[in-house]
N, C-alpha and C positions, 0 to 999 in steps of 0.2 A: 774627733772621729768623723770623717767625711767619706761618703761613697765616691770613689774615684770614677768608676764606670757609670756614665749617665745614659739612661734609656728613657724611662717614663718621665713625663713632666709632672711636677708636683705643685700642690696648693694646699695650704694648711689653714684650718679654722681654729683659732684659739678664742678663749672667752675671758671676760673680766671677772667671772665667778662661775660656780657650778649652776647648772639648770638655767642657762641663758638661751638655750636652743641650739647649741652647737651640733648635736646629733641630727636634728631635722635639717639644718642648713646643709650639712654634709650629704645627707640622703638626697636632698633636692638637687644639689650640684651634680651628684653622681647620675641622677636621672637626666639632667640637662645634657651632660657630656655624652651619655649613652644615646640620647635622642639625636645628638649632633654627629653621631657616627664614630665616637671614640670607644676603644676598649678601656673601661675605667673600673677602678677598684677602690674601696675604702681602706683606711688603716687607722688604728688607734693602738698605741703600744701597750697601754695599761688601762683597764676598765674595772670599775668597782660596781657590781650589780648582783642581785640575786636572781635575775632573769637570765638564764643561760640556755644554750642550744647544743644539740649533738649533731655534728657534721656527718656526711655520708661515710667517712672513714672512722667514725666512732670517737671523735675528739670533741672537746668541750670549748665553747667560746661564748662571748657576751652577745645578747640579742640585738644590741644597738648596731653592731657591725653586720649582723644578719639582715636587719632591715635595710641598711645601706647597700649591702650586696644585692638584695632583691631589687632595690631601686635601680641598681646598675645593670640588672639583668644577668647576673652571674651566680654561680654556686658559692655559698659561704665556705671559707676555709680558715683555719686557725691562724695562718700567717697574717690575717687581717686584724687579729687581736691576740698577740702572743702572750699577754699577761692578763689574766682575769682574777680579780679578788672577790671572793664571796664571803661576806661577813657572817661569822658564826656566833658572834656576841658583840658586846659594846667595844671590846678592844682586841678582837682576834678575827682573822680571816683565813679561809682556805685559799692557798695560792695555786692557781692553775697556770702552768707554764707550757706554752705551745700545745695546749689541749690536754695535758696530763696533769694529775695532781702532783704538786711538788712537795708541799708541806703546809701545816697550819702554823701561822705566825702572828705574833703581836706586832704592833706598829714599829716598835724599836728594832725588833729583829729584821723585819722586812726592809726598813731603810738601810740597815747594815748590809743587806744582800743586794741592794739595787744595782750596784756596779757589776755584780756577778751576773745579773740578768741582762745587762746592756748588750753583750755580744749576741744573745739569743734574739733580742729585739732587732738588732742589725741584720742577723741572718734572715729573719722573717721578712723584713722590709726589702732586702736585696732580692729575695726570691720573687716577691710581688712585682717589683719594678722591672724585672726582666720579662714579665709576661703581659704587661699592660701599657697602654699609651699614656694614661693619666692616673695618678694616685691622689685621691682627696683625703687629707689627713685630719683627724680630729684630736685636739688637745684635751686636757682634763683639768677641771677646776680653773685656776688662774695661773698665768706665768709669773705673776707678781708676788708669789709666796716666797719672799727672799730668804726665809729661814730654811726652805727646802731646795734652794737653787743648786747647792753643791751636789746633791744626789738626784737631780732631775733626770728622768728618762722618758718624759711624756710630753713636754712642751718645747722649750727652746733647744733642748738636747736633740729632739727629733727634727726641728727646723734646720739645725746645723747638719745633722746626719743626712737629711734628704735634700739639702740646699733648697728648701721650700719657702717661697714667699708666704707671708702670714696675713690673713684678714682677721682683725680683732672684733669679736661680736659682743654686744652688751644688751641687756634686757631693760627696756625703758619702763616696762610694766611694774617693776619693783621700785622705781624711783631712783633719782640720783645718777642718771645715765651719763651725764657729762663728766661728773666727778669720777665715776667708775672708769671711763675711758682715759681721761687725762691722768688720773692717779696711777692706773696700771702702766701707762707708757712712761710716766715719771720714774717708776720703780724698776724699770728695765735698764740694763746697761746700754751704752751707746751702740755697741755691736748688735744687741738684741733689738733695739728700736729700728735698726736698719733692715731687719727682716720684715717688719710690719709695713705693708704697702697700702693699707687702707682700713677703714673701720666700717662696721655694720651696726645699725640700731634695729633691734628685734622686738617683736610683740607690741607694736605701736597701735594705739586706739585713738582715732580722732582725725582732725584736719591737719595734714602735713604742713600746710602753709604757716600754721602757728608755730611749727618747729623750726622753720627756716632761719630765723635770726640766731637761734642757739647753735644751729649747725655751722653757720658762718663764723661765729665767735669760736666754736670748738676747733675748727680747722685752722684759725689764726693761732690758737694756743698749741695744738699738737703737731701742726704742719703735716697732717695726713689727710687725704681726701675721705669724705663719707661716700661710700660706694652704694649705699642703699638704706632705705628705711622700710623694714619688712613688717606688714601688719600682723596683728594677732590672728593666727590661722586656726579655724575650726575644722581640722582634718582628723580622720580616724586612722592614725598611724601608731604602731606599737611604740610605747614609751620605754625609756631605758630602765626605769625602776618603779618602785611602788609609790613614788611621789606623783604618779600620773593623775591628771585631773579627773579621770573617770572613777577613781576610788572615792567613795563617799557620796556619789551622785545617785539619786533615784531616777526612775524613768516614769514620770507621771502618765497615767492613762494606758500603761502597757497591759496587754492581755495576761501576761505571766509575770510572776514575781519570783525570781531566782535569787536566793540569798547565798553569799559566799562569806565564810568566816575570814575576817581580816586579822590574820596572825601577825604578831610583832615581827617575825622573820619570814613573812609571806614571800614566796618565790614563784616565778612563772605564772603570774596572774594573767599573762597573755593567753593562757589555755582557754580563757572564756571570751576572748575578743570576738571569735566567730559567732558565738551565741548572741552577743549584744548587737551584732549587725543585722540580725533577723528582725523584720518589722513585727512589733508587738512583744518582743522578748525583753524583759527588764532585768538588769543585773544590779544588785546593790550589795555593798560590803558591810559586814556586821562586826563592830568592835566591842559592843557591850549589850546588855539585856535591853537597854532603852532602844537601841537600833532594831532589835528584833521585836518591834512593836506589833507586828501582825504575822499571822501564820503564812510562811512562804509556800509556793507550789513545789519547790525543790530546795534542798539545802546542800551546799557543797563545802567539803573540807578540803582546801587546796594544798598545794605543796608548801613546804617550809624548809629552811636551811637548818633549823634546830627543832626537831620534832618534840623532844622531851621538854624543852623549855616552853614551847608553845602549848603543849598539853597541860603543863602546870598553869600557864596563863589562862587557859580555857576554864580550868577548875576555879582559879582565884576570882574569875569574873562571872561565876555561876552559869557559864554557857554550856558546860558539860551536861548539866541537868536538862537544859533546854533542848540539846541535841537528842537526848534519850526520850524526852517527852514527845518531840516531833516524830521520832521513829515509831514510838508506841501508837501514835495517831495515824500511822500509815503514810506519812509524808516521805517521798523518795529522798534518801540520804546517800550522797555520793562522795567517796574519799579518793583523792588523787595523790599518789606518792606519799608524802608525810601525813596527809589526811587519812589515807588508807591505813598507814601504820597505827595511827591513833585509834581507829575504829576497832582494832583487835583487842585481844585479852591482855597482852603484855608487850613491853618493849625493853630489851636488854642491851646494854652497852658495855660489854666486857673489856673492850680495848680503849675506852675513853674517847671514842670518836666525837661525841658531843659533850657529855658531862659525866659519863660513867654511871655504873649502878644499874638498877632495874626499877621499873615502875609499871603499875597496872594501866591498861588501856581503857577506853570507854566501854568495851565489852559488847559491841553490837555485831561483831563478826568473830567467829571462832578461829582466829589466826594469831600467831605469835611472831614477833619480829626480833631479830638479833642483828645488831650493827657489826659489820665486818670491817677489816682494815682497808680492803680494796673497794673501789667505786665501780658500780655497774654503769656503763655508758654504751648505749646502742640505739640504733634506729630500728623501728619495727613497722610492719604493714600486715593487714589482715582485715578482720571484721568482728563485730560483736557476735557472740554466740547466740544460741536460741535461749532468750531470756524469759523469765517469768516475773510476776509482780508488776508494779506500776510502770516500769520502763521496758515492758516486753516489746513495745513498738520499735525499739532500737535493734531488735534481732536482725542480723545480717547486714546492718549498715557498715559501710567501709570505714576503715581506720588506717591512718598513717601518722605515726608519732615517734616519740623517743623516750628513753629511760635515762634518768640521772639519779642514782641513789646509792647509799652505803648499806642499807638494810637488806636482809634476806627474810622474806615473810613466808611462813609455812602454815598450812591448815592443820588443826588438831583433829579434825574429822573430815571425811570426804565432803567436798562442796563443789557445786557446778562452776565451771570457768566462765568468767565474765566475757572474755574475748578469745578469739582464736587468731593469734598473731605469730609471725616468725621474724627472726633477726634479719634485717635487710642486708646485713654485711655477710653473715655466715649462712643464712638460709635455715638455721636451726630454730626449733620452736622456742618461744620466749614466754616468760611469766605473764599469763593473761589476766591475773586478778581473779576475784571471786565475787559471788553475790549470794544473799540469803534474804528471802522475802523482799522487803523494800529497801534493803541496805546493799550498796554496791561499792566495790573498791578495786583499784588497780594502780600500777606504777606509771601509766602511760601519759606523758605530757602531749598536748595537741590532739587528743583523741576526739575532740568535738569539732576540729577544724573542718572535717569532711561530713560530719553528721549533725551539724547544728540544726538544720531544717527538720530533720527527722525527729530530733529531740523536741523541738518546738511543737510539731504536730502531735507527738506522743503526749506531752504535758497538756496541750489544749484539749485533746480527747479525754484525758483523765479529769480535767476541770469542767468539761461540758461546754466549751466555747469553740468557735470556729476560727482557725488561723486566718490572719489577714491574707487576702487573695493576691497581693502583688507578686509578680514574678520576681524571684529572688536570685540574684546573680551568684555565681560560684564565689567562694571566699577569695580564691586566688585572683579572680577578675576584679573583685571589689578592691583588693589591695593595690592592684595595678592602677586602677582608676584614681585612688588616693595619691599614689606617687606622681601620676601625671598632673593632678591638680596642684600638688606641691611645686612641681617644676614650673607650671604655668604662673603661679604666684611669684616665684623667685625671678622668673624672666621679666615679669611686669615691674617688680620693685627693686631689682638690682641693676646696676649698670654692667650688663654682661659684656659689652664691648671692652670696658675697662678690666673686667675680670679676665677675659681672654688675653688681653694685652699683658697683664701681670703674669698669667700662666706662661705665656710665650717668652717673656723677658727673664723670668726667674727672679733671683735676688739681686741681679744686676751687678 
C-alpha cells in the first residue's frame, strides 16, 4: 500500500522500545522545520493514552500529537492521530477512530480489526500530506515486535505507505543501548532495514567522548550512521501518558501544597501543568494514605477513564475517608470530570459503559451521575461564576477548556453553577458544574490553563502567605519557550545537515 501522489516530504522516528523519547523528538523536529520556514505537521497512526484532547470541531485525539502540532504552530486535527486507544481496564480499550468512538475492544478483537482500520489511516495521512510541506511521523513501541508484524499499522506499514526514511531512536538511560539498536535492526527484514537511514541515542548523561568508541563499533556492526546523541533534557513539555516524571515528585519549599489523587486510570493529568508552572505552587500526586502525610492546601480529584473502578480503589486504600475528613476541615476539594462524578451521591451505569450496576459516591455534592451510551465531546469558553467559599477569588476568571465524558450529572436540589461557559462549536450554554461550601466540581478539562495565577493568589490569601512576586508569563508563552528550547537542543546535538539530506533524498 503506497501513496502514489507525492507532495509533502516525510521523515519518521521509530524507537527500539516504548518511552524512548520519540514524541519529544518529533515535537522538536516539528519546531525546527517550522523555524526554517516549512509548513510541517505531525502524524501518528495509532496512539495509546489516557490523555486526550478535543479539537475545535469536537473530535477526540491524543495529546502527544496536540503537543507536536503546537510545536509546529498549527491547529491540532484528528488526521494527525486517526486511531486513539484509551485503556478502560487491563485488557480492554475504547477505540477512537478519526475522532469518533468506534467501539470498546479487547486486544484480540482489535488486532482482528487492524486491517479494517488501515484504509482510514491512509485517508488521514493523504489529507495531511496534501496540505503540508513536511510530515514528521512517530512510530509506536518498537518495529521489532515480529509477532505483530502481520497486522502492523503504525511502524513499517506507515514507513512504506509514506515512503518515509526512518531514524531509529534508543534510550541510553535505561541501559543496553547498543544491544537495543543492533537487535532491533537484526529483527527487521532486509527491506525494512533499507528504510532506516540512521540512529539516534537519546537521554544521554555524561561525557560524550566516553561514548565515541562504542559509537564507532556500533556503526561497524549495523552499517548505519549515528546522527546524534541527545542529552537528558529537563524541559516542561506535556508527556504522553501518566508515566510522566512529574508524577510522584514533590516541590520542596513551595508556598502551596496542592495534592492530586493518583487514580489507577488517571487521565488528563495535564489539566494541572499550568498550575505547576507558577512559582511557589507545588503539585504532588497521592497514591495511598502514606503519601497524604500532611494536610494539603487543596485536594483535586482528577479525571479518570474508569470512574467506578477508581472510586472502588479509593475506598480500598482508605482515601475516601481522608477526602471526607479534609472536606470537613474546610480544605478546598475540587473534582474534575470523573473526580466530579465521584464527589456526588451516586453513579449508575445501566448500559455497561464501564462495569455496569450502581454504586454510591463520596457524597460531598448533592448530584447524581448516569453513564449514557454516547460521549460528550466539546470545547467551551467562558468564566468562573460568582463563587463563595475558599475559592471565591476565582470568580470571573477566564476559562477555555473541553469536555470528554460519558456521564450526565444532575443536581438533586438547586445548586449554584461553578462556571458560566458555552459550547465553542454551537454557542449553546454548556454544563458548568456546581459547588457547595468548599467542594467544587465540573467536567471541564484545561479550566486552570488560563486561571492558574488567580488560583495561586486565592490559595495564598487563604493560607496567609504572599505569592512570589516574579512576573509570570502566560501559559501559552511558557509552552512556546519550552518548544524553542527543545528545538535549540536538537539543533545542537543532531546532525541537522544529515537530517535535511535524508529528508530530501527520501528512501532512495
